[in-house]
C-alpha positions as CSV (number, residue, x, y, z in Angstrom):
1,M,16.8,24.2,-17.6
2,T,14.8,21.0,-17.4
3,R,11.2,21.4,-18.4
4,I,8.9,19.8,-15.9
5,S,6.3,17.5,-17.5
6,K,4.1,14.6,-16.4
7,R,6.6,12.3,-17.9
8,W,9.5,14.0,-16.1
9,I,7.6,13.7,-12.8
10,Q,6.8,10.0,-13.3
11,H,10.4,9.3,-14.3
12,N,11.7,11.0,-11.2
13,Q,9.1,9.9,-8.8
14,V,11.4,7.8,-6.6
15,G,13.6,10.9,-6.1
16,I,10.6,13.0,-5.3
17,Y,9.5,10.5,-2.7
18,A,13.0,10.4,-1.2
19,I,13.1,14.2,-0.9
20,A,9.7,14.1,0.8
21,V,10.8,11.5,3.3
22,L,14.1,13.3,4.1
23,L,12.2,16.6,4.6
24,A,9.7,14.7,6.8
25,I,12.5,13.2,8.9
26,G,14.1,16.7,9.3
27,V,10.8,18.2,10.5
28,G,9.8,15.2,12.6
29,L,13.1,15.2,14.5
30,G,13.9,18.9,14.4
31,R,10.4,20.3,15.1
32,P,8.6,17.4,16.9
33,G,6.2,19.9,18.5
34,V,4.5,20.5,15.1
35,G,3.6,16.8,14.7
36,S,0.1,17.2,16.2
37,T,-0.7,20.1,13.9
38,I,0.5,18.2,10.8
39,E,-1.4,15.1,11.9
40,R,-4.7,17.0,11.3
41,F,-3.9,17.0,7.5
42,I,-3.5,13.2,7.2
43,N,-7.2,12.4,6.3
44,P,-7.7,15.3,3.9
45,V,-4.4,14.6,2.1
46,L,-5.1,10.9,2.0
47,A,-8.6,11.5,0.5
48,V,-7.1,13.7,-2.3
49,L,-4.3,11.1,-2.9
50,L,-6.8,8.3,-3.3
51,Y,-9.0,10.5,-5.5
52,V,-6.3,11.2,-8.0
53,T,-5.0,7.6,-7.7
54,F,-8.5,6.2,-8.4
55,L,-8.7,8.5,-11.4
56,E,-5.9,6.4,-12.8
57,I,-8.2,3.3,-12.6
58,P,-9.6,2.6,-16.1
59,F,-13.2,2.3,-14.9
60,V,-14.5,1.9,-18.5
61,R,-12.2,-1.2,-18.8
62,I,-12.8,-2.7,-15.4
63,R,-15.2,-5.3,-16.8
64,R,-12.6,-6.4,-19.3
65,A,-9.9,-6.5,-16.7
66,F,-12.1,-8.6,-14.4
67,R,-12.2,-11.2,-17.1
68,N,-8.6,-12.1,-16.1
69,G,-10.0,-14.2,-13.3
70,R,-6.7,-16.0,-12.8
71,F,-4.9,-12.8,-11.7
72,M,-7.8,-11.6,-9.6
73,L,-8.0,-14.9,-7.7
74,A,-4.3,-15.1,-7.4
75,A,-4.1,-11.5,-5.9
76,L,-7.0,-12.2,-3.5
77,G,-5.5,-15.6,-2.6
78,M,-2.1,-14.3,-1.9
79,N,-3.3,-11.3,0.2
80,F,-6.1,-12.9,2.1
81,L,-5.0,-16.6,2.5
82,I,-1.2,-16.8,2.2
83,V,-0.3,-13.4,3.8
84,P,-2.4,-14.0,7.0
85,V,-0.6,-17.4,7.5
86,V,2.8,-15.7,7.1
87,V,1.8,-12.8,9.3
88,F,0.6,-15.1,12.1
89,G,3.8,-17.0,12.0
90,L,5.9,-13.9,12.1
91,S,3.8,-12.5,14.9
92,R,5.2,-15.3,17.2
93,F,8.4,-13.3,17.2
94,L,6.8,-10.0,18.4
95,P,6.3,-9.0,22.1
96,R,3.0,-10.1,23.5
97,E,1.9,-6.5,23.9
98,P,-1.6,-5.8,22.4
99,V,-0.6,-2.3,21.2
100,I,2.4,-3.7,19.2
101,L,0.4,-6.6,17.9
102,V,-2.6,-4.6,16.7
103,G,-0.4,-2.1,14.9
104,A,1.6,-4.8,13.1
105,F,-1.5,-6.9,12.3
106,M,-3.4,-3.9,10.9
107,V,-0.6,-2.9,8.5
108,L,0.6,-6.4,7.4
109,L,-2.9,-7.8,6.8
110,T,-4.0,-5.0,4.4
111,P,-2.7,-5.0,0.8
112,C,-1.6,-1.7,-0.7
113,I,-4.0,0.1,-3.1
114,D,-2.0,3.2,-4.0
115,Y,1.8,3.2,-4.5
116,V,1.8,-0.5,-5.4
117,I,0.7,0.8,-8.9
118,T,3.8,3.1,-9.0
119,F,6.3,0.4,-8.0
120,T,4.8,-2.2,-10.3
121,E,5.3,0.3,-13.2
122,L,8.8,1.0,-12.1
123,A,9.5,-2.8,-12.3
124,D,7.9,-3.0,-15.7
125,G,5.0,-5.1,-14.3
126,D,1.4,-5.2,-15.5
127,A,0.2,-2.1,-13.6
128,E,-3.2,-2.2,-15.3
129,Q,-4.0,-5.6,-13.6
130,I,-3.1,-4.1,-10.3
131,T,-5.2,-1.1,-10.9
132,A,-8.2,-3.2,-11.9
133,A,-7.8,-5.4,-8.8
134,T,-7.7,-2.3,-6.5
135,P,-11.4,-2.0,-5.7
136,A,-11.7,-5.7,-4.8
137,L,-8.5,-5.6,-2.7
138,M,-9.8,-2.4,-1.0
139,I,-13.3,-3.7,-0.1
140,V,-12.2,-7.2,1.0
141,Q,-9.5,-5.9,3.3
142,L,-11.9,-3.7,5.1
143,L,-14.3,-6.6,5.5
144,L,-11.7,-9.1,6.6
145,L,-9.5,-7.0,8.8
146,P,-11.8,-7.1,11.9
147,I,-12.2,-10.9,11.4
148,Y,-8.4,-11.5,11.3
149,L,-7.9,-9.2,14.3
150,W,-10.4,-11.2,16.2
151,L,-8.9,-14.5,15.1
152,F,-5.3,-13.5,16.0
153,M,-6.0,-11.5,19.2
154,G,-9.2,-13.1,20.5
155,A,-11.3,-11.2,23.0
156,Q,-8.7,-8.4,23.3
157,V,-9.8,-6.9,20.0
158,A,-13.4,-6.4,21.3
159,E,-12.1,-4.1,24.0
160,F,-10.7,-1.4,21.8
161,I,-12.1,-1.8,18.2
162,E,-15.2,0.2,17.5
163,A,-17.0,0.1,14.3
164,G,-17.7,3.9,14.1
165,P,-14.2,5.2,13.4
166,F,-13.5,2.4,11.0
167,V,-16.7,3.1,9.0
168,E,-16.0,6.8,9.0
169,A,-12.5,6.4,7.8
170,F,-13.6,4.0,5.1
171,V,-16.3,6.4,3.8
172,V,-14.2,9.6,4.0
173,I,-10.9,8.2,2.8
174,I,-11.9,5.4,0.4
175,A,-15.5,5.4,-0.6
176,L,-16.1,9.1,-1.4
177,P,-12.8,9.5,-3.3
178,L,-13.7,6.4,-5.4
179,V,-17.2,7.7,-6.1
180,F,-15.9,11.1,-7.0
181,A,-13.2,9.6,-9.3
182,W,-15.9,7.5,-11.1
183,L,-18.1,10.6,-11.5
184,T,-15.1,12.6,-12.8
185,E,-14.5,10.0,-15.4
186,L,-18.1,10.1,-16.5
187,W,-17.9,13.9,-16.6
188,A,-14.7,13.8,-18.7
189,E,-16.4,11.6,-21.2
190,R,-19.2,14.1,-21.7
191,S,-17.6,17.5,-21.2
192,T,-14.5,19.3,-22.5
193,T,-14.3,21.0,-19.1
194,G,-14.4,17.6,-17.4
195,S,-11.7,16.3,-19.7
196,R,-9.5,19.3,-18.8
197,W,-10.1,18.8,-15.1
198,Q,-9.2,15.1,-15.4
199,G,-6.0,16.1,-17.3
200,T,-5.0,18.5,-14.6
201,M,-5.6,15.9,-11.9
202,G,-3.3,13.6,-13.9
203,W,-0.4,15.8,-12.7
204,L,-1.1,15.1,-9.0
205,P,-0.6,11.4,-8.1
206,V,3.2,11.7,-7.6
207,P,3.1,15.1,-5.9
208,M,0.3,14.0,-3.6
209,M,2.1,10.8,-2.8
210,G,5.1,12.9,-1.8
211,T,2.9,15.2,0.2
212,T,1.2,12.2,1.9
213,L,4.6,10.7,2.9
214,F,5.7,14.0,4.3
215,V,2.6,14.5,6.4
216,V,2.5,10.9,7.7
217,I,6.1,10.6,8.5
218,A,6.6,14.1,9.9
219,S,3.6,13.8,12.2
220,Q,4.3,10.3,13.4
221,L,8.1,10.2,13.7
222,P,8.2,11.8,17.1
223,R,6.1,8.9,18.4
224,V,8.5,6.5,16.7
225,R,11.5,8.3,18.3
226,D,10.0,8.4,21.7
227,S,9.2,4.7,21.7
228,I,12.1,3.4,19.7
229,E,13.0,0.6,22.1
230,Q,9.4,-0.9,21.9
231,I,9.0,-0.4,18.2
232,A,12.5,-1.8,17.3
233,A,11.1,-5.3,17.8
234,V,8.8,-5.0,14.7
235,V,11.6,-4.0,12.3
236,P,13.0,-7.6,11.8
237,V,9.5,-8.8,11.2
238,Y,8.8,-6.2,8.6
239,V,12.1,-6.9,6.9
240,T,11.4,-10.7,6.9
241,F,8.0,-10.0,5.4
242,L,9.7,-8.0,2.6
243,I,11.9,-11.0,1.8
244,V,9.4,-13.9,2.2
245,M,6.4,-12.5,0.3
246,P,8.2,-11.7,-3.0
247,L,9.5,-15.3,-3.1
248,L,6.0,-16.7,-2.4
249,G,4.5,-14.4,-5.0
250,R,7.0,-15.6,-7.6
251,L,6.3,-19.2,-6.6
252,A,2.5,-18.6,-7.1
253,A,3.1,-16.9,-10.4
254,G,5.2,-19.8,-11.7
255,L,2.6,-22.3,-10.5
256,L,-0.1,-20.4,-12.4
257,R,2.2,-20.0,-15.4
258,M,1.7,-16.2,-15.5
259,D,3.5,-14.1,-18.0
260,V,6.3,-11.7,-16.9
261,G,4.1,-8.6,-16.4
262,E,1.4,-10.5,-14.4
263,S,4.1,-12.2,-12.3
264,R,5.8,-8.9,-11.3
265,A,2.4,-7.4,-10.5
266,L,1.5,-10.4,-8.3
267,V,4.8,-10.1,-6.5
268,F,4.3,-6.4,-5.7
269,T,0.6,-6.8,-4.6
270,S,1.7,-9.6,-2.3
271,V,4.4,-7.6,-0.6
272,T,3.3,-3.9,-0.5
273,R,1.1,-3.0,2.5
274,N,-1.6,-0.4,3.0
275,S,0.1,1.7,5.7
276,L,-1.1,5.1,4.5
277,V,-4.8,4.1,4.5
278,V,-4.6,2.0,7.6
279,L,-2.9,4.9,9.6
280,P,-6.2,6.8,10.2
281,L,-7.8,3.6,11.5
282,A,-4.9,3.3,13.9
283,L,-5.2,6.9,14.9
284,A,-8.9,6.2,15.7
285,L,-8.0,3.7,18.4
286,P,-8.3,4.8,22.1
287,P,-5.5,6.7,23.8
288,E,-4.0,3.7,25.5
289,Y,-3.1,2.4,22.0
290,A,-1.4,5.6,21.0
291,L,1.7,3.6,20.0
292,A,-0.1,1.7,17.3
293,P,0.2,4.5,14.6
294,A,4.0,4.6,15.2
295,V,4.1,0.8,14.6
296,V,2.3,1.4,11.3
297,V,4.5,4.2,10.2
298,T,7.6,2.2,11.0
299,Q,6.4,-0.3,8.4
300,T,6.2,2.5,5.9
301,L,9.8,3.5,6.4
302,V,11.0,-0.1,6.2
303,E,8.8,-0.8,3.1
304,L,9.9,2.3,1.1
305,T,13.5,1.2,1.5
306,G,12.6,-2.3,0.5
307,M,10.6,-1.1,-2.6
308,V,13.6,0.7,-4.0
309,V,15.5,-2.6,-3.8
310,L,12.7,-4.7,-5.2
311,T,12.2,-2.5,-8.2
312,R,15.7,-3.6,-9.2
313,V,15.7,-7.2,-7.9
314,V,12.3,-8.3,-9.3
315,P,13.0,-7.5,-13.0
316,G,16.7,-8.2,-12.7
317,W,16.6,-11.6,-10.9
318,L,13.3,-12.7,-9.4
319,V,11.1,-12.3,-12.5
320,P,13.5,-11.6,-15.4
321,D,12.3,-10.9,-19.0
322,S,10.9,-13.9,-20.8
323,P,8.8,-14.2,-23.9
324,D,6.7,-17.1,-22.6
325,P,4.7,-17.7,-19.4
326,L,7.1,-18.3,-16.5
327,P,7.5,-22.0,-15.5
328,F,6.9,-23.3,-12.0
329,P,10.2,-22.6,-10.2
330,G,12.5,-25.5,-10.3
331,V,10.8,-27.1,-13.4
332,A,12.8,-26.8,-16.6
333,R,11.1,-25.4,-19.6
334,G,10.7,-27.9,-22.4
335,D,11.9,-27.3,-25.9
């Protein structure tokens, strides 16, 4: 009988996520009536997920990690300068329906801050750089998202975006878990009990991610199924994003002559999106935009499939092992 350990859980996390998704699809399609009940658990589950995820952030080494200004600027530049240009271009192929556009914009304009760490590790990328960049990515996206929505949708956005729900979601789902994680690390440094608590929490990131995927997909899949004809239009855009952004991330890494680990990390932070954290913000929209959460969840389903492929493609072909900094694509390495 296989002994379950943290290492076993981490090694089999993709399988655990797959089981969670399959169970969610079974519940979402077989028992659609329970979706509204499961939906109530989204915020609490997300808060716990981000708490245990933030506990993985080496707060005591954040200052050292921030000294890698090249990676930090590259991650911010890719996510908040290049991605918006790509998203705006791709949005030209979407129906001119505000509910479709706002859902797609909300999810595509926000970089992932949770399972991006997992997939970067699976591809043997520099997950510590991703982890150190997480607070900056998190804060900047919440500040810039309303601005980008206004730029891309104009006066429409003022009709249905209210600050209150966004601020509440940010505080409950992001700010408080981050503060509690920081306090837990301080406690662990000064107390044996605190250290044991942190050790126990170290078991939870993968199970909580599986739980989050189950809750999100099972609660929102009925909406996706009921509006499949409208939502189908966003799938090609999401797939195109999954193809274009890794190539642009690789291009940027080569231009900056990053090493292999940094390059893979830049690729994954450029392509993974923040659907799980953005979902509560979409749920906070008025009733006439009830389809927006389904548009967000559809991106989750497409992205998870794409991530399984990218964890093989990135190290195997896009950013293969190399002892030296990667050259700019198309430029031969000198002897």
